[in-house]
TIVO-620933 format. One record per atom (N, C-alpha, C): residue in one letter; x, y, z. Coordinates in steps of 0.05 Angstrom, whole numbers, padded with zeros to 5 digits, always signed. Example, Ala and Ser with C-alpha at 12.3 -4.5 7.8 and 13.67 -1.06 7.14 Angstrom:
BEGIN
A+00264-00114+00156
A+00246-00090+00156
A+00264-00066+00156
S+00257-00045+00142
S+00273-00021+00143
S+00258+00001+00157
***
This chain:
BEGIN
M+00394+00639+00207
M+00368+00650+00197
M+00345+00634+00207
R+00325+00647+00218
R+00303+00632+00229
R+00285+00622+00206
R+00276+00597+00209
R+00259+00584+00189
R+00230+00585+00197
F+00213+00590+00177
F+00184+00591+00182
F+00170+00570+00166
F+00152+00555+00178
F+00137+00534+00165
F+00108+00535+00173
I+00092+00524+00156
I+00064+00519+00163
I+00064+00499+00185
P+00047+00500+00205
P+00048+00483+00229
P+00052+00454+00223
I+00039+00444+00202
I+00041+00415+00196
I+00069+00407+00187
F+00084+00427+00177
F+00111+00421+00168
F+00132+00431+00189
K+00123+00438+00213
K+00141+00451+00232
K+00161+00432+00243
Y+00186+00440+00243
Y+00208+00425+00255
Y+00223+00444+00274
R+00233+00434+00296
R+00247+00450+00315
R+00277+00451+00308
D+00288+00476+00310
D+00317+00478+00306
D+00332+00470+00332
R+00319+00473+00355
R+00332+00465+00380
R+00327+00436+00386
D+00342+00425+00405
D+00338+00397+00413
D+00312+00394+00426
G+00299+00371+00420
G+00273+00365+00433
G+00278+00352+00460
K+00256+00341+00471
K+00257+00328+00497
K+00277+00305+00497
G+00278+00291+00474
G+00297+00268+00472
G+00286+00243+00485
V+00302+00222+00484
V+00294+00196+00494
V+00311+00190+00518
S+00298+00181+00539
S+00313+00174+00563
S+00332+00151+00558
K+00355+00152+00572
K+00375+00131+00567
K+00365+00103+00575
N+00347+00103+00595
N+00337+00077+00605
N+00310+00070+00593
E+00301+00085+00573
E+00275+00079+00561
E+00275+00054+00545
D+00253+00039+00547
D+00250+00014+00532
D+00244+00021+00503
T+00261+00015+00485
T+00257+00021+00457
T+00253-00003+00439
R+00248-00026+00452
R+00243-00050+00437
R+00217-00047+00420
P+00217-00059+00395
P+00194-00056+00378
P+00171-00075+00386
T+00160-00070+00409
T+00138-00087+00419
T+00111-00074+00414
L+00090-00089+00418
L+00063-00078+00414
L+00057-00055+00434
K+00067-00058+00459
K+00063-00038+00479
K+00076-00012+00471
N+00101-00013+00460
N+00115+00011+00452
N+00105+00023+00426
F+00091+00007+00410
F+00081+00018+00385
F+00065+00043+00388
F+00046+00043+00406
F+00028+00065+00410
F+00043+00090+00420
K+00064+00086+00437
K+00080+00108+00446
K+00096+00120+00423
F+00108+00103+00407
F+00124+00114+00384
F+00106+00127+00363
F+00082+00115+00359
F+00064+00126+00339
F+00055+00154+00347
A+00048+00157+00373
A+00039+00184+00382
A+00062+00204+00381
R+00087+00195+00387
R+00110+00212+00387
R+00117+00222+00359
K+00112+00205+00339
K+00120+00212+00311
K+00096+00221+00294
F+00073+00225+00307
F+00049+00231+00292
F+00051+00256+00274
S+00063+00277+00285
S+00066+00301+00269
S+00083+00296+00244
H+00104+00280+00246
H+00119+00273+00223
H+00103+00256+00203
L+00086+00239+00213
L+00069+00223+00196
L+00049+00240+00180
L+00039+00261+00192
L+00021+00279+00178
L+00035+00292+00154
S+00060+00300+00158
S+00075+00312+00135
S+00081+00290+00114
L+00089+00267+00123
L+00095+00245+00104
L+00071+00238+00088
N+00047+00238+00101
N+00023+00231+00087
N+00017+00248+00063
L+00025+00274+00064
L+00021+00292+00041
L+00038+00282+00018
L+00062+00273+00023
L+00079+00263+00001
L+00068+00236-00009
M+00058+00220+00009
M+00047+00194+00000
M+00022+00197-00016
L+00008+00219-00013
L-00016+00224-00029
L-00010+00225-00059
M+00015+00232-00066
M+00022+00234-00094
M+00020+00207-00108
Q+00023+00185-00092
Q+00019+00158-00104
Q-00010+00152-00109
V-00027+00163-00093
V-00056+00157-00094
V-00070+00176-00114
L-00059+00200-00118
L-00072+00220-00134
L-00078+00210-00163
P-00060+00197-00177
P-00066+00188-00204
P-00090+00168-00204
I-00091+00151-00183
I-00113+00132-00181
I-00140+00146-00177
I-00140+00166-00159
I-00164+00182-00154
I-00173+00196-00179
V-00155+00209-00193
V-00162+00223-00218
V-00173+00204-00239
A-00161+00180-00242
A-00171+00160-00261
A-00199+00150-00254
V-00203+00145-00228
V-00230+00136-00219
V-00251+00158-00224
L-00244+00183-00217
L-00263+00205-00222
L-00269+00208-00252
A-00248+00205-00269
A-00252+00206-00298
A-00271+00184-00307
Y-00268+00161-00295
Y-00285+00138-00303
Y-00314+00143-00293
L-00317+00154-00269
L-00344+00157-00258
L-00360+00179-00272
F-00346+00200-00281
F-00360+00223-00293
F-00360+00222-00324
I-00350+00200-00335
I-00352+00197-00364
I-00381+00192-00371
Q-00390+00202-00394
Q-00417+00197-00403
Q-00422+00167-00406
K-00446+00158-00397
K-00452+00130-00397
K-00478+00125-00413
T-00480+00101-00424
T-00504+00093-00438
T-00516+00070-00424
P-00543+00069-00420
P-00555+00047-00404
P-00553+00020-00419
S-00549-00001-00404
S-00549-00028-00414
S-00559-00046-00392
Q-00560-00072-00398
Q-00571-00091-00379
Q-00551-00113-00373
S-00552-00124-00348
S-00533-00144-00340
S-00542-00172-00345
S-00567-00176-00353
S-00578-00203-00357
S-00584-00208-00387
A-00578-00233-00395
A-00584-00241-00423
A-00614-00244-00427
L-00630-00246-00406
L-00659-00249-00408
L-00673-00223-00415
F-00658-00201-00413
F-00672-00175-00418
F-00684-00173-00446
A-00668-00181-00466
A-00677-00177-00494
A-00703-00193-00499
P-00704-00220-00494
P-00729-00235-00499
P-00752-00225-00482
L-00747-00218-00457
L-00768-00208-00440
L-00779-00181-00450
Y-00761-00164-00459
Y-00769-00138-00469
Y-00785-00142-00495
G-00777-00161-00512
G-00791-00167-00537
G-00819-00178-00531
A-00821-00196-00511
A-00847-00207-00504
A-00865-00186-00493
S-00855-00168-00478
S-00872-00147-00466
S-00882-00128-00488
L-00867-00125-00510
L-00876-00108-00532
L-00899-00121-00547
I-00896-00148-00551
I-00917-00163-00566
I-00942-00165-00550
E-00940-00173-00525
E-00964-00176-00507
E-00957-00167-00479
P-00961-00141-00474
P-00955-00130-00447
P-00970-00144-00425
N-00956-00152-00404
N-00969-00163-00381
N-00951-00158-00356
G-00963-00159-00333
G-00949-00152-00308
G-00927-00172-00301
T-00931-00197-00308
T-00911-00218-00300
T-00884-00213-00314
S-00885-00210-00341
S-00860-00206-00356
S-00846-00180-00348
T-00863-00159-00343
T-00851-00134-00334
T-00837-00136-00307
L-00850-00151-00288
L-00838-00154-00262
L-00812-00170-00263
I-00813-00192-00279
I-00788-00208-00282
I-00766-00192-00295
M-00773-00176-00314
M-00754-00159-00328
M-00741-00139-00309
I-00757-00128-00292
I-00747-00108-00272
I-00729-00122-00252
L-00737-00145-00242
L-00722-00159-00221
L-00697-00172-00232
D-00698-00183-00256
D-00676-00199-00266
D-00657-00184-00285
A-00666-00162-00295
A-00650-00147-00315
A-00647-00118-00307
I-00634-00114-00284
I-00629-00087-00274
I-00610-00072-00292
P-00617-00049-00302
P-00599-00034-00320
P-00575-00024-00306
F-00553-00021-00320
F-00529-00008-00310
F-00517+00008-00332
G-00498+00025-00325
G-00486+00043-00345
G-00459+00034-00356
I-00456+00034-00382
I-00431+00028-00395
I-00418+00054-00403
P-00393+00059-00394
P-00380+00084-00402
P-00377+00087-00432
V-00382+00111-00441
V-00377+00118-00469
V-00351+00134-00470
Y-00330+00121-00478
Y-00304+00134-00477
Y-00300+00153-00500
N-00285+00173-00496
N-00278+00193-00517
N-00248+00198-00515
P-00237+00212-00534
P-00208+00217-00534
P-00198+00229-00507
A-00213+00248-00496
A-00205+00262-00472
A-00202+00242-00448
S-00223+00224-00446
S-00222+00205-00424
S-00200+00185-00427
Y-00194+00177-00452
Y-00172+00158-00457
Y-00146+00171-00448
W-00142+00196-00456
W-00117+00210-00449
W-00114+00214-00419
I-00135+00220-00405
I-00134+00224-00376
I-00126+00198-00362
I-00140+00177-00368
I-00135+00151-00355
I-00107+00141-00363
A-00100+00144-00388
A-00073+00134-00397
A-00051+00150-00383
A-00055+00177-00380
A-00035+00194-00367
A-00032+00186-00337
C-00054+00180-00324
C-00053+00172-00296
C-00039+00145-00293
A-00044+00126-00311
A-00031+00100-00310
A-00001+00104-00315
L+00007+00121-00334
L+00035+00126-00340
L+00050+00139-00316
L+00037+00158-00303
L+00049+00171-00280
L+00053+00151-00257
L+00033+00133-00254
L+00035+00113-00233
L+00058+00094-00238
L+00061+00086-00263
L+00083+00068-00271
L+00111+00081-00267
L+00113+00106-00274
L+00139+00120-00273
L+00148+00127-00245
F+00129+00135-00228
F+00136+00147-00202
F+00130+00129-00179
N+00116+00107-00183
N+00109+00090-00160
N+00133+00080-00144
G+00154+00071-00158
G+00178+00061-00144
G+00192+00083-00129
W+00196+00106-00141
W+00210+00128-00128
W+00195+00138-00103
L+00168+00141-00106
L+00153+00150-00083
L+00152+00130-00060
S+00152+00104-00067
S+00153+00083-00047
S+00180+00083-00032
V+00201+00086-00048
V+00228+00086-00036
V+00231+00110-00017
G+00222+00133-00025
G+00224+00157-00007
G+00207+00153+00018
S+00184+00142+00015
S+00166+00138+00038
S+00179+00118+00058
F+00189+00096+00048
F+00201+00076+00065
F+00227+00086+00078
Y+00241+00104+00065
Y+00266+00115+00077
Y+00258+00132+00101
V+00237+00148+00099
V+00228+00164+00122
V+00217+00146+00144
L+00201+00126+00136
L+00188+00109+00156
L+00209+00093+00171
R+00231+00084+00158
R+00252+00070+00172
R+00265+00087+00193
G+00269+00113+00186
G+00281+00131+00206
G+00263+00135+00230
L+00237+00136+00225
L+00218+00140+00247
L+00217+00115+00265
V+00218+00091+00253
V+00218+00067+00268
V+00243+00064+00284
R+00266+00072+00273
R+00291+00070+00287
R+00295+00092+00308
G+00277+00111+00309
G+00279+00132+00329
G+00300+00153+00322
E+00306+00156+00297
E+00326+00175+00288
E+00313+00203+00285
A+00330+00223+00284
A+00321+00250+00277
A+00314+00251+00248
V+00289+00257+00242
V+00279+00255+00214
V+00269+00283+00205
F+00278+00291+00181
F+00268+00314+00168
F+00253+00304+00143
V+00227+00304+00145
V+00211+00288+00126
V+00217+00294+00097
F+00216+00319+00089
F+00218+00326+00061
F+00247+00322+00050
S+00267+00330+00065
S+00294+00326+00055
S+00301+00297+00055
D+00293+00282+00076
D+00299+00253+00077
D+00284+00238+00055
F+00259+00246+00049
F+00243+00233+00028
F+00257+00235+00001
F+00266+00258-00006
F+00279+00261-00032
F+00308+00251-00032
Y+00321+00250-00009
Y+00347+00238-00008
Y+00345+00208-00012
G+00324+00196-00001
G+00320+00167-00005
G+00316+00160-00034
I+00301+00178-00048
I+00297+00173-00077
I+00323+00176-00092
K+00338+00197-00086
K+00363+00203-00100
K+00383+00180-00096
R+00384+00168-00072
R+00403+00147-00067
R+00395+00121-00080
N+00370+00117-00086
N+00360+00092-00098
N+00346+00098-00125
L+00357+00116-00140
L+00343+00126-00164
L+00339+00104-00185
K+00360+00089-00192
K+00357+00069-00213
K+00342+00045-00204
Q+00350+00034-00181
Q+00336+00009-00171
Q+00307+00015-00164
G+00302+00038-00152
G+00275+00045-00145
G+00257+00047-00170
F+00267+00058-00191
F+00252+00060-00216
F+00246+00033-00228
I+00267+00016-00229
I+00263-00011-00242
I+00243-00027-00226
F+00247-00029-00199
F+00229-00045-00184
F+00201-00032-00183
G+00199-00005-00185
G+00173+00008-00186
G+00157-00002-00210
L+00170-00005-00233
L+00156-00015-00257
L+00147-00044-00252
I+00165-00060-00242
I+00158-00088-00237
I+00135-00090-00217
D+00137-00074-00196
D+00117-00074-00175
D+00089-00066-00186
S+00088-00044-00201
S+00063-00034-00212
S+00051-00054-00232
L+00067-00065-00250
L+00057-00084-00270
L+00047-00109-00256
F+00061-00119-00236
F+00053-00143-00222
F+00026-00139-00207
I+00023-00116-00195
I-00002-00110-00180
I-00025-00108-00200
I-00020-00094-00223
I-00042-00091-00243
I-00050-00118-00254
V-00031-00135-00261
V-00037-00161-00273
V-00052-00178-00252
L-00043-00178-00227
L-00056-00193-00206
L-00085-00184-00202
F-00088-00157-00202
F-00115-00146-00197
F-00134-00155-00219
F-00127-00152-00244
F-00145-00159-00266
F-00149-00189-00268
D-00129-00205-00262
D-00133-00234-00262
D-00152-00243-00240
I-00149-00231-00216
I-00167-00238-00194
I-00196-00230-00200
M-00199-00206-00211
M-00226-00197-00218
M-00238-00214-00240
Y-00222-00224-00259
Y-00232-00241-00280
Y-00242-00267-00269
Y-00226-00280-00253
Y-00234-00306-00242
Y-00256-00303-00221
W-00257-00280-00207
W-00279-00275-00189
W-00306-00275-00204
G-00305-00263-00228
G-00330-00262-00244
G-00337-00287-00258
T-00318-00307-00259
T-00324-00332-00272
T-00323-00356-00253
V-00327-00350-00227
V-00328-00371-00207
V-00351-00390-00213
G-00347-00416-00211
G-00368-00435-00217
G-00355-00462-00224
A-00338-00461-00245
A-00323-00485-00253
A-00301-00491-00232
F-00296-00516-00228
F-00276-00524-00207
F-00249-00511-00211
W-00238-00512-00236
W-00212-00502-00241
W-00211-00472-00240
M-00234-00459-00246
M-00235-00430-00243
M-00233-00422-00213
D-00246-00438-00196
D-00245-00433-00167
D-00217-00437-00157
V-00204-00458-00167
V-00176-00464-00158
V-00157-00441-00166
L-00159-00432-00191
L-00142-00410-00200
L-00147-00385-00185
F-00173-00380-00178
F-00179-00356-00163
F-00165-00356-00136
W-00166-00378-00122
W-00154-00380-00095
W-00124-00381-00096
I-00113-00392-00118
I-00084-00391-00121
I-00074-00362-00125
L-00089-00347-00142
L-00082-00319-00147
L-00085-00303-00121
A-00106-00308-00106
A-00111-00294-00081
A-00088-00299-00061
A-00078-00324-00060
A-00056-00331-00043
A-00030-00317-00052
I-00026-00315-00078
I-00002-00301-00089
I-00004-00272-00082
A-00028-00260-00084
A-00031-00231-00078
A-00025-00226-00048
I-00034-00243-00031
I-00029-00240-00002
I+00001-00242+00004
L+00014-00263-00008
L+00042-00267-00004
L+00058-00243-00014
Y+00051-00232-00037
Y+00065-00209-00048
Y+00061-00184-00031
A+00037-00181-00021
A+00032-00159-00003
A+00050-00159+00022
I+00056-00184+00031
I+00074-00187+00054
I+00103-00182+00046
M+00111-00192+00022
M+00139-00189+00013
M+00146-00161+00005
R+00127-00146-00006
R+00133-00120-00018
R+00147-00101+00001
P+00137-00096+00026
P+00151-00077+00043
P+00179-00087+00051
Y+00184-00113+00052
Y+00211-00123+00058
Y+00230-00116+00036
I+00220-00117+00011
I+00237-00111-00012
I+00245-00081-00012
Y+00226-00064-00007
Y+00232-00035-00006
Y+00250-00029+00017
M+00246-00042+00040
M+00262-00036+00064
M+00291-00045+00059
M+00295-00068+00046
M+00322-00077+00040
M+00335-00059+00019
M+00319-00049+00000
M+00330-00032-00021
M+00343-00007-00010
I+00331+00005+00011
I+00342+00030+00022
I+00363+00025+00043
T+00367-00001+00050
T+00386-00007+00072
T+00411-00022+00062
F+00409-00038+00041
F+00431-00054+00031
F+00437-00048+00002
D+00461-00055-00006
D+00469-00055-00034
D+00465-00083-00045
M+00442-00089-00056
M+00435-00116-00064
M+00422-00116-00092
K+00423-00139-00104
K+00409-00143-00129
K+00379-00150-00123
L+00362-00143-00142
L+00333-00148-00138
L+00327-00177-00134
R+00341-00194-00148
R+00337-00223-00146
R+00341-00232-00117
K+00362-00222-00104
K+00368-00230-00077
K+00347-00218-00057
M+00337-00194-00064
M+00316-00182-00047
M+00291-00199-00047
F+00283-00209-00071
F+00259-00225-00073
F+00263-00251-00056
K+00286-00263-00058
K+00292-00287-00043
K+00290-00282-00013
N+00303-00261-00003
N+00303-00254+00025
N+00274-00247+00034
A+00260-00232+00018
A+00232-00224+00025
A+00215-00249+00029
L+00219-00269+00012
L+00204-00294+00015
L+00210-00308+00041
I+00236-00308+00049
I+00244-00320+00074
I+00233-00304+00098
F+00234-00277+00096
F+00224-00260+00118
F+00194-00262+00122
S+00180-00268+00100
S+00151-00271+00103
S+00144-00294+00121
A+00162-00314+00123
A+00158-00336+00142
A+00170-00330+00169
L+00195-00319+00169
L+00208-00313+00194
L+00193-00293+00211
G+00181-00274+00198
G+00167-00252+00212
G+00137-00256+00212
I+00128-00282+00212
I+00099-00287+00209
I+00083-00274+00231
K+00093-00274+00256
K+00078-00263+00278
K+00074-00233+00274
R+00096-00219+00268
R+00095-00190+00263
R+00079-00183+00239
N+00080-00200+00218
N+00064-00196+00194
N+00035-00198+00200
L+00027-00218+00215
L-00001-00221+00222
L-00011-00198+00240
M+00005-00189+00259
M-00003-00167+00276
M-00006-00141+00260
A+00012-00137+00240
A+00010-00114+00223
A-00015-00115+00207
G-00021-00138+00195
G-00046-00141+00179
G-00070-00136+00196
L-00070-00147+00220
L-00093-00143+00238
L-00096-00114+00246
G-00073-00100+00251
G-00074-00072+00258
G-00085-00055+00236
I-00077-00061+00211
I-00087-00046+00188
I-00117-00050+00184
L-00126-00076+00187
L-00154-00082+00184
L-00171-00068+00206
L-00160-00067+00230
L-00175-00054+00252
L-00176-00024+00247
L-00155-00012+00237
L-00155+00017+00231
L-00176+00023+00209
L-00177+00007+00188
L-00196+00011+00167
L-00225+00006+00177
A-00228-00015+00193
A-00255-00021+00204
A-00265+00002+00222
L-00247+00014+00237
L-00254+00036+00254
L-00266+00059+00238
H-00254+00065+00215
H-00264+00087+00198
H-00290+00079+00184
V-00293+00054+00177
V-00319+00045+00166
V-00341+00048+00187
L-00334+00041+00212
L-00354+00044+00233
L-00361+00073+00238
L-00341+00091+00236
L-00346+00119+00240
L-00364+00130+00217
M-00359+00120+00193
M-00376+00128+00170
M-00405+00120+00174
I-00409+00096+00186
I-00436+00087+00191
I-00450+00103+00214
L-00434+00108+00235
L-00445+00123+00258
L-00450+00153+00251
L-00433+00164+00235
L-00435+00192+00228
L-00444+00196+00199
L-00464+00181+00191
L-00473+00180+00163
L-00479+00208+00152
P-00493+00226+00168
P-00499+00252+00157
P-00474+00268+00151
E-00452+00262+00166
E-00427+00277+00162
E-00407+00259+00147
V-00417+00244+00127
V-00400+00225+00114
V-00376+00237+00100
I-00379+00262+00091
I-00357+00276+00077
I-00333+00279+00096
I-00339+00286+00121
I-00318+00290+00141
I-00304+00264+00146
T-00319+00242+00149
T-00308+00216+00155
T-00292+00205+00132
V-00297+00215+00107
V-00282+00206+00084
V-00256+00223+00081
I-00258+00249+00086
I-00235+00266+00083
I-00215+00263+00106
L-00225+00260+00131
L-00208+00258+00154
L-00187+00236+00152
P-00194+00211+00144
P-00173+00191+00142
P-00151+00197+00122
I-00159+00212+00100
I-00139+00218+00079
I-00116+00235+00090
V-00121+00249+00112
V-00101+00266+00124
V-00078+00250+00135
Y-00083+00226+00144
Y-00062+00210+00157
Y-00062+00180+00151
I-00082+00170+00138
I-00086+00141+00137
I-00064+00126+00122
F-00052+00138+00101
F-00032+00124+00085
F-00005+00123+00101
A+00002+00144+00114
A+00026+00144+00131
A+00022+00126+00155
A-00002+00125+00166
A-00007+00108+00189
A-00004+00079+00182
I-00015+00071+00159
I-00012+00044+00149
I+00018+00038+00143
G+00032+00057+00132
G+00060+00054+00126
G+00076+00050+00152
F+00069+00065+00173
F+00084+00063+00198
F+00079+00035+00211
I+00054+00026+00210
I+00048-00001+00220
I+00064-00022+00206
T+00066-00019+00179
T+00080-00039+00163
T+00110-00038+00169
A+00122-00013+00170
A+00150-00011+00175
A+00158-00020+00203
Y+00140-00016+00222
Y+00145-00024+00250
Y+00146-00054+00252
A+00131-00068+00234
A+00131-00097+00234
A+00155-00108+00219
V+00162-00095+00197
V+00182-00105+00178
V+00211-00100+00187
Y+00217-00076+00195
Y+00245-00069+00200
Y+00258-00086+00222
P+00245-00091+00245
P+00258-00107+00265
P+00267-00135+00255
V+00251-00146+00237
V+00259-00173+00226
V+00284-00171+00210
I+00286-00150+00193
I+00310-00146+00177
I+00334-00139+00195
D+00329-00123+00215
D+00350-00116+00233
D+00361-00140+00248
R+00344-00158+00256
R+00352-00182+00271
R+00370-00200+00255
Y+00362-00205+00230
Y+00375-00225+00214
Y+00397-00215+00195
M+00396-00188+00188
M+00415-00178+00168
M+00432-00155+00178
I+00424-00141+00199
I+00440-00119+00208
I+00454-00125+00235
A+00438-00136+00254
A+00449-00142+00280
A+00474-00160+00280
P+00475-00180+00262
P+00499-00198+00261
P+00525-00183+00258
Y+00525-00159+00247
Y+00550-00144+00243
Y+00557-00128+00268
R+00539-00129+00288
R+00543-00113+00313
R+00546-00131+00337
K+00543-00158+00334
K+00544-00176+00357
K+00556-00202+00348
P+00565-00219+00368
P+00575-00245+00362
P+00554-00263+00349
R+00563-00285+00337
R+00544-00303+00324
R+00527-00317+00345
T+00502-00322+00338
T+00482-00334+00357
T+00469-00358+00345
E+00447-00366+00357
E+00433-00390+00347
E+00420-00385+00320
D+00418-00360+00312
D+00406-00353+00286
D+00425-00355+00263
D+00449-00365+00268
D+00470-00365+00247
D+00461-00381+00222
D+00448-00403+00226
D+00440-00420+00203
D+00420-00404+00185
I+00402-00390+00198
I+00383-00374+00182
I+00397-00351+00168
E+00415-00338+00182
E+00430-00315+00170
E+00446-00325+00146
D+00457-00349+00147
D+00474-00359+00125
D+00457-00364+00100
D+00431-00368+00104
D+00413-00373+00081
D+00405-00347+00067
L+00409-00324+00081
L+00401-00298+00071
L+00423-00286+00054
D+00415-00274+00031
D+00435-00259+00015
D+00437-00231+00027
D+00462-00222+00032
D+00466-00196+00043
D+00481-00177+00024
G+00478-00181-00001
G+00490-00163-00021
G+00520-00163-00018
D+00531-00139-00013
D+00560-00137-00010
D+00569-00140+00019
G+00552-00151+00035
G+00559-00157+00063
G+00549-00137+00083
I+00562-00114+00086
I+00555-00095+00106
I+00532-00077+00097
P+00511-00072+00113
P+00490-00054+00105
P+00501-00027+00098
V+00488-00014+00078
V+00497+00012+00069
V+00500+00031+00091
D+00479+00032+00109
D+00480+00052+00131
D+00500+00045+00152
E+00510+00020+00153
E+00530+00012+00173
E+00558+00017+00163
Q+00561+00023+00136
Q+00587+00027+00125
Q+00598+00055+00131
A+00580+00073+00136
A+00588+00101+00140
A+00603+00104+00166
***
């Protein structure tokens, strides 16, 4: 039976052009752009699924922005200046009050806004791990050059890692939320020496966790391992893959900077420059991350089962490999 799809979801039933037997498939910077262009249609489809992770955040932000607000002031000087201006109005106190006590809006929460934001937070906590697992399962297939069916592979990845994906998703979400609010707190109280020290410690932890996080998800879909061992390996990989990690971070920053530049240059068409990245930006960032992460895992945890021992044996012995053979290599 012939299948019909919307173009963005289109997959061929017949064999494609394929990969030449002599083609260089090493995960190098030069090959990245070739692989990215080749898999771009798949990334567009994957991006629609990845939007489900961002949707609760967008809804919560919109609920916050459109909640009724009451005016207030950011400076403690506003009250005495305002009182002085009432007793004896003069231009100086009014000018200082305007410059130093700029009003801002404090949200006036109501039951509806509480329910909306709480529901969004709950959805994010419940589904973050599963959606991340599904996304990384598809991204791994794209990086490895396998035949990928985005939607079926996405949900298969979730099904195969249902329990562990849910547990780590909760840990992942709570850790990110706690880090975010702690960093924002110390950012607002910078001044005292120990406050500055705690801020930079938390910032360093956030950067380290951002590097470790994709390694954990990639190991989860590839190996039968305990979370404790995944954290240990991810910490080691953050050092072993430092060059690829830095290149991935630079690539993501350049991609985001490009869109910021486009927003500045195309200011009258700002809506287009905001909507256009949403079509592919999350999958593109995911592909950059997976392209940097998977080769490191493959070198130290998968390749040893396919080749004789090498000079990397000492490093491999330090890594926990769960039950030994990668799940995908057991089939």
